C-alpha positions as CSV (number, residue, x, y, z in Angstrom):
1,M,-1.7,133.7,89.3
2,N,-3.3,136.4,91.4
3,K,-5.8,135.9,94.2
4,Y,-8.8,136.9,92.0
5,R,-8.0,134.1,89.5
6,I,-7.7,131.6,92.3
7,L,-11.0,132.8,93.7
8,G,-12.6,132.4,90.3
9,I,-11.3,128.8,89.9
10,V,-12.7,128.0,93.4
11,A,-16.1,129.4,92.5
12,L,-16.1,127.3,89.3
13,V,-15.3,124.1,91.2
14,I,-17.9,124.8,93.8
15,G,-20.5,125.5,91.2
16,I,-19.8,122.4,89.2
17,V,-19.8,120.2,92.4
18,L,-23.2,121.8,93.4
19,I,-24.7,121.0,90.0
20,Y,-23.9,117.3,90.3
21,T,-24.5,116.7,94.0
22,V,-27.7,118.7,94.8
23,K,-30.9,118.1,92.9
24,N,-32.8,121.3,93.7
25,D,-33.9,124.3,91.5
26,L,-32.5,126.9,93.9
27,A,-29.1,125.0,94.1
28,S,-29.0,124.8,90.3
29,F,-29.6,128.6,90.1
30,V,-26.9,129.4,92.7
31,S,-24.4,127.1,91.0
32,G,-25.1,128.7,87.7
33,I,-24.4,132.1,89.1
34,L,-21.2,130.8,90.8
35,I,-20.0,129.2,87.5
36,G,-20.7,132.5,85.6
37,I,-18.9,134.7,88.1
38,G,-16.1,132.2,88.4
39,A,-15.6,132.1,84.6
40,V,-15.5,135.9,84.3
41,V,-13.2,136.4,87.2
42,T,-10.9,133.6,86.1
43,V,-10.6,135.0,82.6
44,T,-10.2,138.7,83.5
45,G,-8.3,138.3,86.7
46,K,-9.9,141.3,88.4
47,T,-13.2,142.5,89.8
48,I,-15.4,145.3,88.5
49,F,-15.2,147.3,91.7
50,Q,-11.5,148.2,91.7
51,K,-10.5,151.7,92.6
52,K,-9.5,154.0,89.7
53,N,-6.9,156.7,90.2
54,V,-8.6,159.9,89.0
55,K,-6.5,163.1,88.8
């Protein structure tokens, strides 16, 4: 596992914990974003902003 997948799993866990512990609209919004980002990063294993070698 690379560091991005571990970061994605951590974001998923934090998002799920926030949904069930905090009863607030803003917290639900933030946890939804965390879960979405965590799922994408966990599946792909990379970020969008990686450098490309252009020759």
